[in-house]
C-alpha positions, 0 to 999 in steps of 0.5 A: 464652586463659587456658588457652593462656597457662597452657600457654605458661608451663608448657611445650610444647603439643601438641594434637590436636582432632578435629572441625570445630567448634573454631576457635582464633585464629591468634595463639594457635597461633603463640604456642605454636609459636614459644615460645623455651623449648619445642618442639612434642611429639608428639600422642597419641590424641585418644580420651582423655576430657577434656584431659590436660596432661603436664609433666616432673613428670607434672602432668595435668588433665582436662576433660570438655567445653570451651567455646570463645568465638568472635566471630560478627560484628556484629549489624545491628539492635543494632550490637553485637558478639555472642558465640556460645557454642559447646560442643565435644563432641569430646575434646581431648588436650593434652600439656605437656612440659618436655623439649627432646628432642621430635624423637626418635622414641619407642621401639617398644612391646612387646606385653604378650602377647609379654612374657608369652610370652617370660617364660613361655618363659624360665621353662620353659627355665630351670627345666624338668628331665627329671623335671619334664617326665615328671611334667608328662606324667603329670599332663596324662594324668591330668587329660585322662582325668579330664575325658574321664570327666566329659564321658562321665558328663555325656553319659550323664546327659543322655541318661538325663534326656532319656529320662526327660523323654520318658517323663514327657511321654508320661504327662502327655499320656495323663493330659491326654487321659484328663482331656479324655475324662472331662470330655466324659463328665462328665454321664454319669460324674459320681459317678465323676469327682467321686470320682477328679478330685482324685486325678487332679489330684494325680497330674498335678500331681506328674508336672508337678512331677517334669517341671519338676525333671527339666528344671531338673536337665537345665539344671544338668547342661548347665551343668556339662557346658559348664563342663567343656568350657570347662575342657577347652579351656583345658587343651588350649590350655595343653598346646599352649603347653607343648608348643611351649615343650618343643619349643624346650627340646628344640632348645636341649638338642640344641644344647647337647649338640652343643656339649658333644660337640664340647668333649669331643672337643677336650678329648680331643685336647688331653689326648692331646697333653698326655700325649704332651708330658709323656711326651716331656719325661719321656723327654728328662730321664730318658734323652735327655740320656744318650742324646745324650752317648753318641751324642756320644762315638761321633760322628765329629766328637767323636772326630776332635777328641779324636783331634787333641788326643791326637795333638798332645799325643803329638807334644808329649810325644814332642818333649820326651821326645826332647830330654830323652833326647838330653840325658840320653844325651849326658851318659852317663845310663841310660834308666831313670834318665830321669824321663819314662820309664814302661813302662806308659804305653800301657796306662794310655792305653788304659784312659783311652780305655775309661773315656771311651767307657763312662763315665756322668756323675753330673750327667746321672744326677742330672738324669734324676731331676728329671723333675717339676721345671720348666724354670727349676729344671732350668736352675738345677741345678749339679753339686756335688762331694762326698766320694768319686767321686759327684756330686750336683745342687744348685740 
């Protein structure tokens, strides 16, 4: 009850207790469930050693084993209530949380192995270049060749050592047979055996020592070969991982190359269109205006209006001329004395028409030299009168 009261004061309680031996009062559980300030949070794994209490400030404590006291009834002989001490061997995990957002689901955990693979993949994709890939292939080939050469040497040494051990074992068996035959004939050949026994025992002992050394060397070579094999397997797994990452990198490079080709093609089309627009703009400013004016001078609409003006002007002049001549003649004056009389007037008229048809306006010529200016600058250009017959353009 003391622990449960403490937990009720500090925060929400979530317990998960495995086993059938633990009994808790119903009032205590309801007291923790219906707390005004706290809600029940999610229970975690019950395999954690001890009791762990977690608050918002990450406070925790552990207890290896807890003792639960439960009333076991009245003793009929003594009429007293006995309390049985029951030891709980199961582990309990209690979580105390100050947070009120206990109903939200935890985010899915990401496996560390997946994070390692993803991080390795990003590093390979980000930092690998074509030269590094070629260099890596060279190092891989050299390391594989070196490991294969070491394994071949180890196998050769093991085979030679095995042959040597077989020969030594054969010699030992022959010496042991000879020793046994010598012992059988000890009585008959005692003088000879007594002289050569020590030498034979020394030879046998030396061969046995050599055989033991050879076996120890064989075990050592076997361990080295096993270590080299393990290293080769690890290297092989690393090579497979890098090959997979390289395949992914190649696919990304191909995809980026395809996008780059499409972007180049689009840029090429835009460049062609831009060159066309630029050339058309340049032609419009340098030649287009003058071309339009020349076509306008030769068009029927312009000539018809201009002819109508000229005709009306001629009719008006003729009217006033007739009136003035009639009055002058009425008074008895000569024709040449009339102020409006001009013999070369018709030739001057034809000359003026020719100049109108073949003239080049200085303002248009000046504008044609401003092909590099913007549209706003062209709109701001105005003809400026200067000395002489030439016109210039001013902004």
